[in-house]
N, C-alpha and C positions, 0 to 999 in steps of 0.2 A: 638619515645620509639620503636616501633617496627622494625625500623631499624638500631638499635644498637645493639637489641637483634642477629640478623639475621648476624650483620656486625661480634658478636662475637662467633656464631653458625656454621658459615661457613670457611672452607679454599680455599684458590685460585685455586690450584690443581683439586677441582673436585667439581661438583655439592653436592648440600646437599642431603640427602637423604627425607627429605620435600618438596623439589622443587613440585611434583605433587599437594599439598597441596596450594602453593603459588598460581599455574595454578589455581586451582578453586576459589581462594581469587579473583585474578584479573580478573575470569571469570565476578563473579558475581557482585566486582565493577564497571564494564564495564557494566552490566543490570542496575544496580543504576544509572550511569549516562546519558544513553541514555534516560531510562525511566525521568528522571529529564528536558533533554535537549528536550525532545518530548513534556512534560506539559509544560514548559515555551515557545514554538513554538506555540502551539495552545493557551495557553490561549493570545501570543501576534496577534495572528491571529484573537481570539476574540475581541479583541481591537480592532484592525483593521475595524472590523466589527461595532462596536459599533461605531465609531467614522463616519463611512462612509453609516451608518444607512443600511448593507447587513445583510442576515439572514446567520444561520451557515450552512444551504443547498446552497449556492451560493458558499461560502466560502469552504466548504467540492469539491463540482464541478471544481471550479477553482485553487484558490491558494495551498492549499491543498494535490489536486490530483497532480497538475504538479509538485510540490516540492516532492512529493511521488512517483512519475514516473523518475524523472530527472536519478536518479542512476540505474535503471534498464534500461532507455535507450544508458547511457552511458557503461553496461556492457552487453547488447544486442547487441551492434553496434560494440563493440572490438572484440567479439564472429565469428560476420560475416566478420569481416574484417580480422582476425586469417585463417579462410578457414572452418571456421565452422558454417555454418548458418544454419543449424538445431538445433542446444544446444543454438543459441540463440533464433530462433524463437520458439523451446521450451519453454524458459525461460520467452516468452511473456506471455505465457497462463499458464505454471507452476507455475509462482511466484506468477500472480496476484490469482491463486487457492489456493495455499497456503497460502497466506491474508488473504483471504476470510474467509476459513476454522476456522485458528487459530484467526484472528482480529475480526470475530464475532460468529463465532462459538463457542470458548472457554466462553467469557464474557457472552453473552446470555444463555449458558450451569450453568456456574454460578450462573447468576442471578434468571436462573426459579429454581436451588437449593436451591439458598438461600429465595427464595419465598414460599418454599413448596412445587412445584411444582404448583403454580399458572400459567397461562399463560401469554405473556407479550403482553401489549395492542400497536399496533402500531397506528397510525394515518396514514390515508389515505383522501389523499386530490388531489388535480390535480396536484402536482407537482409530486405526488410519482407513480401517475400515468404515467406522461411522461418522469420518470424516469426508470420506467418497461417496456414502451414500445420501449424507446431508448437501453436499454440493450437486448431486444428482438429482435427488428431488426438487431441489429448488430450481436447476437447471428445466426440469422437466416442467413444472409449474408453469415456470414464464413461458417455456414453450407452448403449452398447450392452451393456456389462459389467456395469453395477449392475443391472440387470433381471435377468439372470441368475443374479446373486447374490442377487437378493431383497432389495435393496438394503441388503445388510451389507455394508463396508469389511473386507474380510478381506486379510490379510497380502499374498495374493498379488495383489489390486487394489492395493495401495501399493505393493509390489516395482513393479509394471506402471507405475504413475503415475511413479515416481521412474526408468526406464528410460526410458521417453517423453523425461522433464526431461532426462535426461543424455545420449541422443540428440541432444535438440532442441538443447541448448547448445552439442554438438559440432558441430552443424552449421551455428550462428549463428557461432560463432570460427571453424569452414572458410571461411565465405563471408565474414565482417567480415576477416578476415585473407588473402583470396586465395590460398589453399593448394591451392585445386583449381583 
């Protein structure tokens, strides 16, 4: 019905006066679609976890994290190949910081406000300790090595980060499946 109304209220020679409103409506609809698709993907991932006996932590460390990072990998690599490696390198850190601040900070702030300011209880277990140590080692590595390399991300630096990630992932899997 709305498309018929738009058809009769526009002329082919000029954009309609309400065109900015259509842009905002389109933006809102795209947010709803992204939200719905993301919820379905997370539900599908949880179903795989139930079928294969995997916890949410392991699914988040592997499939969800890798799937969430593919777009960043492609965009950052494209920027580096276009001759703007600093932009791609900055996006590696800036994008994740933005995701943490909005993706964790905003929902937790809303939850705290909804609970009347009561603190949120977090479970601390061996996996949480492993995740915290992995993050700390990775950040400490970057904090110490990048100044030594004069803030140039070399292949050796990348290999070091990949090695830390593999060790961290293996450690998290060992802790989760109680192999030690």
